[in-house]
MIDOMI-325578 format. One record per residue (C-alpha): residue number from 1; x negated, y negated, z negated. Coordinates in steps of 0.2 Angstrom, whole numbers, plus 5000, padded with zeros to 4 digits. Each point is the difference from the previous one (the first is absolute). Example, Ala and Ser with C-alpha at 12.3 -4.5 7.8 and 13.67 -1.06 7.14 Angstrom:
! residues 2
[rec 1 [4938 5022 4961]]
[rec 2 [4994 4983 5003]]
***
This chain:
! residues 309
[rec 1 [5171 5100 5033]]
[rec 2 [4985 4998 4989]]
[rec 3 [4988 4998 5014]]
[rec 4 [5011 4987 5008]]
[rec 5 [5001 4990 4984]]
[rec 6 [4981 5001 4997]]
[rec 7 [4997 4995 5018]]
[rec 8 [5011 4985 4998]]
[rec 9 [4992 4995 4983]]
[rec 10 [4983 5001 5008]]
[rec 11 [5006 4988 5014]]
[rec 12 [5007 4988 4987]]
[rec 13 [4985 5000 4988]]
[rec 14 [4982 4997 5003]]
[rec 15 [4996 4987 5005]]
[rec 16 [5016 4993 4993]]
[rec 17 [5013 5005 5013]]
[rec 18 [4989 5000 5015]]
[rec 19 [5008 5012 5012]]
[rec 20 [4987 5000 5013]]
[rec 21 [4984 4990 5004]]
[rec 22 [4998 4995 5018]]
[rec 23 [4985 4994 5010]]
[rec 24 [4987 5004 4987]]
[rec 25 [4987 5004 5012]]
[rec 26 [5001 4984 5010]]
[rec 27 [4983 4991 5002]]
[rec 28 [4993 4983 5000]]
[rec 29 [4988 4997 5015]]
[rec 30 [4992 5017 4997]]
[rec 31 [5000 4999 4981]]
[rec 32 [5012 5010 4990]]
[rec 33 [5013 4991 4990]]
[rec 34 [4995 4999 4981]]
[rec 35 [5010 5013 4991]]
[rec 36 [5014 4995 4989]]
[rec 37 [4995 4999 4982]]
[rec 38 [5007 5014 4989]]
[rec 39 [5015 4997 4989]]
[rec 40 [4996 4993 4983]]
[rec 41 [5003 5011 4985]]
[rec 42 [5015 4989 4995]]
[rec 43 [5009 5002 5016]]
[rec 44 [4995 5018 5002]]
[rec 45 [5008 5004 4983]]
[rec 46 [5016 4992 5005]]
[rec 47 [5000 5008 5017]]
[rec 48 [4999 5017 4993]]
[rec 49 [5017 4999 4991]]
[rec 50 [5015 5007 5008]]
[rec 51 [5006 4987 5014]]
[rec 52 [5017 5010 5003]]
[rec 53 [5017 4995 4993]]
[rec 54 [5004 5005 4982]]
[rec 55 [5018 5004 4997]]
[rec 56 [5000 4993 4983]]
[rec 57 [4997 4983 5007]]
[rec 58 [5010 5002 5015]]
[rec 59 [5008 4982 4998]]
[rec 60 [4984 4992 5005]]
[rec 61 [5000 5008 5017]]
[rec 62 [5016 4990 5004]]
[rec 63 [4991 4984 4998]]
[rec 64 [4992 4991 5015]]
[rec 65 [4994 4983 5003]]
[rec 66 [5016 4989 4999]]
[rec 67 [5006 4991 5016]]
[rec 68 [5005 4985 4989]]
[rec 69 [4981 4997 4996]]
[rec 70 [4993 5004 5018]]
[rec 71 [4994 4983 5007]]
[rec 72 [5004 4996 5018]]
[rec 73 [4981 4996 5003]]
[rec 74 [4995 5017 4994]]
[rec 75 [5012 5008 5012]]
[rec 76 [4996 4989 5014]]
[rec 77 [4981 5004 4998]]
[rec 78 [5004 5018 5006]]
[rec 79 [5003 4993 5017]]
[rec 80 [4982 4993 5003]]
[rec 81 [4990 5009 5013]]
[rec 82 [4983 5007 4996]]
[rec 83 [4984 4994 5008]]
[rec 84 [4988 5015 4999]]
[rec 85 [5012 5015 4996]]
[rec 86 [5007 5009 5015]]
[rec 87 [5019 5004 5000]]
[rec 88 [4996 5019 4997]]
[rec 89 [4990 4996 4984]]
[rec 90 [5013 4988 4994]]
[rec 91 [5013 5014 5001]]
[rec 92 [4989 5010 4989]]
[rec 93 [4999 4988 4986]]
[rec 94 [5014 5007 4989]]
[rec 95 [4992 5017 5001]]
[rec 96 [4984 4994 4992]]
[rec 97 [5008 5000 4982]]
[rec 98 [5015 5004 4990]]
[rec 99 [5004 4994 4983]]
[rec 100 [5004 5012 4986]]
[rec 101 [5018 5002 4995]]
[rec 102 [5007 4987 4988]]
[rec 103 [5005 5014 4988]]
[rec 104 [4983 5009 5001]]
[rec 105 [4988 5003 4986]]
[rec 106 [4987 4990 5010]]
[rec 107 [5011 4984 5001]]
[rec 108 [5005 5002 4982]]
[rec 109 [4981 5000 4995]]
[rec 110 [4997 4985 5011]]
[rec 111 [5014 4990 4992]]
[rec 112 [4993 5005 4983]]
[rec 113 [4983 4994 5005]]
[rec 114 [5008 4983 5006]]
[rec 115 [5008 4998 4983]]
[rec 116 [4984 5002 4991]]
[rec 117 [4992 4987 5012]]
[rec 118 [5014 4988 4995]]
[rec 119 [4998 5003 4982]]
[rec 120 [4981 4997 5000]]
[rec 121 [4998 4987 5014]]
[rec 122 [4991 4984 4994]]
[rec 123 [5004 4982 5004]]
[rec 124 [4984 5000 5010]]
[rec 125 [5004 5015 5010]]
[rec 126 [5017 4993 5004]]
[rec 127 [4993 4984 5006]]
[rec 128 [4988 5009 5011]]
[rec 129 [5013 5012 5007]]
[rec 130 [5012 4985 5004]]
[rec 131 [4985 4991 5009]]
[rec 132 [4997 5016 5011]]
[rec 133 [5019 5001 5003]]
[rec 134 [4998 4984 5010]]
[rec 135 [4986 5006 5011]]
[rec 136 [5003 5008 5017]]
[rec 137 [5000 4994 5018]]
[rec 138 [5014 5000 5013]]
[rec 139 [4999 5001 5019]]
[rec 140 [5014 4988 5003]]
[rec 141 [4992 4984 4993]]
[rec 142 [4993 4994 5016]]
[rec 143 [5004 4981 5000]]
[rec 144 [4984 4990 4995]]
[rec 145 [5012 4987 4993]]
[rec 146 [5008 5012 4988]]
[rec 147 [4995 4996 4982]]
[rec 148 [4996 5019 4997]]
[rec 149 [4990 5002 5016]]
[rec 150 [4982 4997 4993]]
[rec 151 [5004 5009 4984]]
[rec 152 [5007 5015 5010]]
[rec 153 [4984 5001 5010]]
[rec 154 [4989 4998 4985]]
[rec 155 [5009 5015 4991]]
[rec 156 [4995 5011 5014]]
[rec 157 [4983 5001 4992]]
[rec 158 [5006 5002 4982]]
[rec 159 [4994 5018 4999]]
[rec 160 [4983 4995 5007]]
[rec 161 [4998 4986 4988]]
[rec 162 [4985 5009 4991]]
[rec 163 [4990 4996 5015]]
[rec 164 [5002 4982 4997]]
[rec 165 [5011 4985 5004]]
[rec 166 [4990 4997 5016]]
[rec 167 [5008 5016 5007]]
[rec 168 [5016 4992 5006]]
[rec 169 [5011 4996 5015]]
[rec 170 [4991 4985 5005]]
[rec 171 [4983 5008 5001]]
[rec 172 [5006 5016 5007]]
[rec 173 [5013 4997 5014]]
[rec 174 [4998 5017 5008]]
[rec 175 [5002 5009 4983]]
[rec 176 [5015 4989 4997]]
[rec 177 [5009 5005 5016]]
[rec 178 [4997 5019 4996]]
[rec 179 [5007 4998 4983]]
[rec 180 [5016 4991 5006]]
[rec 181 [5003 5014 5012]]
[rec 182 [4997 5013 4987]]
[rec 183 [5011 4991 4987]]
[rec 184 [5014 5000 5013]]
[rec 185 [4999 5019 5001]]
[rec 186 [4999 5001 4981]]
[rec 187 [5016 4990 4998]]
[rec 188 [5009 5010 5013]]
[rec 189 [4994 5016 4991]]
[rec 190 [5005 4994 4983]]
[rec 191 [5018 4994 5005]]
[rec 192 [5004 5015 5011]]
[rec 193 [4995 5012 4986]]
[rec 194 [5011 4990 4987]]
[rec 195 [5014 5000 5012]]
[rec 196 [4999 5019 5003]]
[rec 197 [4999 5005 4982]]
[rec 198 [5009 4986 4991]]
[rec 199 [4992 5006 4984]]
[rec 200 [5007 4991 4984]]
[rec 201 [4988 4990 4990]]
[rec 202 [4994 5007 4984]]
[rec 203 [5012 4987 4990]]
[rec 204 [5015 5007 5009]]
[rec 205 [4997 5017 4992]]
[rec 206 [4993 4995 4983]]
[rec 207 [5011 4987 4991]]
[rec 208 [4986 4997 4987]]
[rec 209 [4988 4993 5013]]
[rec 210 [4999 4981 5001]]
[rec 211 [4991 4997 5016]]
[rec 212 [4990 4984 5002]]
[rec 213 [5010 4997 5017]]
[rec 214 [5014 5007 5010]]
[rec 215 [4996 5004 5018]]
[rec 216 [5012 4999 5015]]
[rec 217 [4994 5016 5008]]
[rec 218 [4999 5018 4996]]
[rec 219 [4986 5008 4990]]
[rec 220 [4992 5012 5011]]
[rec 221 [4986 4997 5006]]
[rec 222 [4992 4986 4991]]
[rec 223 [4997 4985 5013]]
[rec 224 [4986 4992 4989]]
[rec 225 [4991 5016 4998]]
[rec 226 [5002 5004 5018]]
[rec 227 [4992 4984 5006]]
[rec 228 [4987 5000 4986]]
[rec 229 [4993 5017 5004]]
[rec 230 [5002 4998 5019]]
[rec 231 [4989 4985 4999]]
[rec 232 [4988 5008 4988]]
[rec 233 [4997 5014 5012]]
[rec 234 [4999 4988 5015]]
[rec 235 [4988 4989 4992]]
[rec 236 [4990 5015 4995]]
[rec 237 [4998 5004 5019]]
[rec 238 [4993 4982 5003]]
[rec 239 [4989 5000 4984]]
[rec 240 [4998 5018 4994]]
[rec 241 [4988 4996 4986]]
[rec 242 [5014 4990 4991]]
[rec 243 [5013 5014 5001]]
[rec 244 [5000 5003 4981]]
[rec 245 [5003 4981 4997]]
[rec 246 [5015 5000 5013]]
[rec 247 [5008 5015 4992]]
[rec 248 [4998 4993 4983]]
[rec 249 [5010 4984 5006]]
[rec 250 [5013 5012 5007]]
[rec 251 [5001 5010 4984]]
[rec 252 [5004 4984 4990]]
[rec 253 [5014 4996 5012]]
[rec 254 [5007 5018 4997]]
[rec 255 [4999 4998 4981]]
[rec 256 [5009 4983 5001]]
[rec 257 [5015 5008 5008]]
[rec 258 [5002 5013 4986]]
[rec 259 [4996 4987 4986]]
[rec 260 [5014 4990 5007]]
[rec 261 [5012 5014 4999]]
[rec 262 [5005 4999 5018]]
[rec 263 [4992 5015 5008]]
[rec 264 [4998 5019 4995]]
[rec 265 [4982 5007 5001]]
[rec 266 [5006 5011 5014]]
[rec 267 [5004 4984 5010]]
[rec 268 [4983 4994 4999]]
[rec 269 [4991 5016 5003]]
[rec 270 [5010 5004 5015]]
[rec 271 [4995 4982 5007]]
[rec 272 [4981 5004 4997]]
[rec 273 [5001 5016 5010]]
[rec 274 [5011 4992 5014]]
[rec 275 [4988 4986 5001]]
[rec 276 [4986 5012 5004]]
[rec 277 [5010 5008 5013]]
[rec 278 [5005 4983 5007]]
[rec 279 [4981 4997 5003]]
[rec 280 [4998 5017 5008]]
[rec 281 [5015 4996 5011]]
[rec 282 [4993 4983 5005]]
[rec 283 [4984 5007 5006]]
[rec 284 [5009 5009 5014]]
[rec 285 [5004 4984 5008]]
[rec 286 [4986 4992 5011]]
[rec 287 [5007 4982 4996]]
[rec 288 [4997 5003 4981]]
[rec 289 [4983 5008 5003]]
[rec 290 [4995 4985 5011]]
[rec 291 [5006 4988 4986]]
[rec 292 [4991 5009 4987]]
[rec 293 [4984 5000 5009]]
[rec 294 [5002 4981 5002]]
[rec 295 [5002 4998 4982]]
[rec 296 [4985 5011 4996]]
[rec 297 [4990 4990 5012]]
[rec 298 [5006 4984 4992]]
[rec 299 [4995 5006 4983]]
[rec 300 [4982 5005 5006]]
[rec 301 [4998 4984 5010]]
[rec 302 [5005 4989 4985]]
[rec 303 [4988 5009 4989]]
[rec 304 [4986 4999 5013]]
[rec 305 [5002 4981 5001]]
[rec 306 [5001 4999 4981]]
[rec 307 [5013 4987 5001]]
[rec 308 [5005 5002 4982]]
[rec 309 [4986 4989 4995]]
***
């Protein structure tokens, strides 16, 4: 019994509920995929706490995301098809991560952390987090006459904004096509995981939390963190020397979801790891590899021509 419990705890813990990691050895055109950055000390500390149910808080395990708050759009998004993920890999998505139990010591510590953020957040931090909340591209905005069309395509490059405003959808059409296909896979992954786990939002478990927004979909995994880190890892394959800049942008997105009181740290850390696995999985698809090579060539050709000037 002790062995089984320890084994289960190991599966649920580091890195924050990752049950197994697939496709870690996939390669990009002969070059090994850059390894996933290690868990930060903050998330490592939380992940080392017991993720299993605690009987003294058993009432918390009866709470799931309420159907009354579940938006039709969020449910419908689970029906989208993927672009680069195979059916077999899609089926493995729920096995990549498992959230800690609502009643667990880990979740309690995460809720306490969110309460501290709430107590100490400044007006400037709130404004920044709310700005980031409106960032994020969608694969179903395809009509050029749609008022959101241009902004949606522009936001595809948000994580790469440290490169410069000239790195955008108009100057890099091949990269834009790649990003649009990837964002579809990202959204499918996001909403199917949410549907599978139906994890209650932090404010459903902790009445003292005053979130800056209420979200019409379950908590696990974080969609914002998923697209932010997926794009950071993807852009880093196009412009490897800017990897740290891209990851810094993704980290700010992750921070914003916690500051707003709408995601547990475990939601965000799971999304970071799943993002890296998505990139690994995509690399197995020849269509993705062809699109990635076009994006790389587009970047090199642009810089050779020095069109920025």
